[in-house]
N, C-alpha and C positions, 0 to 999 in steps of 0.2 A: 370568789364568794366563798365563804367557809361552808363546810359540809358538802360540797359539790367536788367530784373527782375531776381533777384536771386532765384534759386529753392531752396525750403525748403530742408534742410539736413535731412537725416535719423537719428533719435535719437533712439539707441537700447533701449530695455527695461531696467530698472534700475536693478542693481545687485540684489537688495531686491526681485523684482518680479521674477528674475530667481531663487532665493534662495527659495522663496515661492513655485513656480512651482516645482522645484526639490524635495523640502521636501514633498510636496503633492504626487508626484510620488512614493518617497521612502516608504511614510506611506501606501499607497495603495498596494504596493508590499509586504511590511511587513505584512500587514493583510491577504492577500491572502496566503502568506507563512505560517502565523500561523494557518490559517484553515487547510492547507495541513497537516502540523506536528500533529494537534489536531485529524484529522481524522485517520492518520497512528496509532497515539497512541491509539485511541479508538478501532480500529480494532485488534491491537495487545492484548489489555486488553480484548476484546471478545474472541480472540483465547485462552488466558490463562483461561478463565471461561469454554470453551468448552473442555478442556483437562480432562482426567480423573483424579479423586481426587488423586489416588495413586502417578500420576507423579508430582503434584503440592504440595504434602506433602514432597516428597524427595528433593526437592531443592527450593533455593529462586528464585522466578520468577521476573526476570527482562525482558526487551525486549529481549535480545539474547537468554536467557534460554527459554523463551515462544516460540521463533521462532524455536529453535532447538528441543524442545520437541514437537511442532506441527508437524514438518517435520518426526521426528521419529514415532509419532502416525499414521500419515497417511500411512508412509511406512508399518507399522504393519498391519493396517487395509488393505492395498492392498495385502499384503502377505497372510493374512487370506482368503481374498476374492479368491486369485488365488488357494489357496489349497482347499476351498470349491468348486469352479468350477471343479478342477481337481476329487475330490471326487464324485461330481455329473456326471461328464462324464464317470468316471470309473463304477459308479453304473448302468447307462444307458446302458453301453456296456456289462455288466454282465447279466442284464436283457434281452437285445437283444439276447445274446447267449443261455439263457435258453429257451427263446421262440422258437428258431429255432430247438432246440433239440427234 
């Protein structure tokens, strides 16, 4: 319409700036994900170093075998601890029986 001031039209950001923004977000995400993967890898390697030497000599240690051997070793320790606890309780009971007599 003549005589009316035209409103400025909205000009969306150029596709290049959208691309740069998306690339920056993707790069940040990739960096965070890389740190997460490295942290997991480092902890798995640390578990491998904590395993008894006999376990590491018998098999090729990759991430899967390290995790499996760690689970097996923890179960073995728990079983030993349970057996030791039973022995202590049995010895305490025998001692208590002797003291009563």
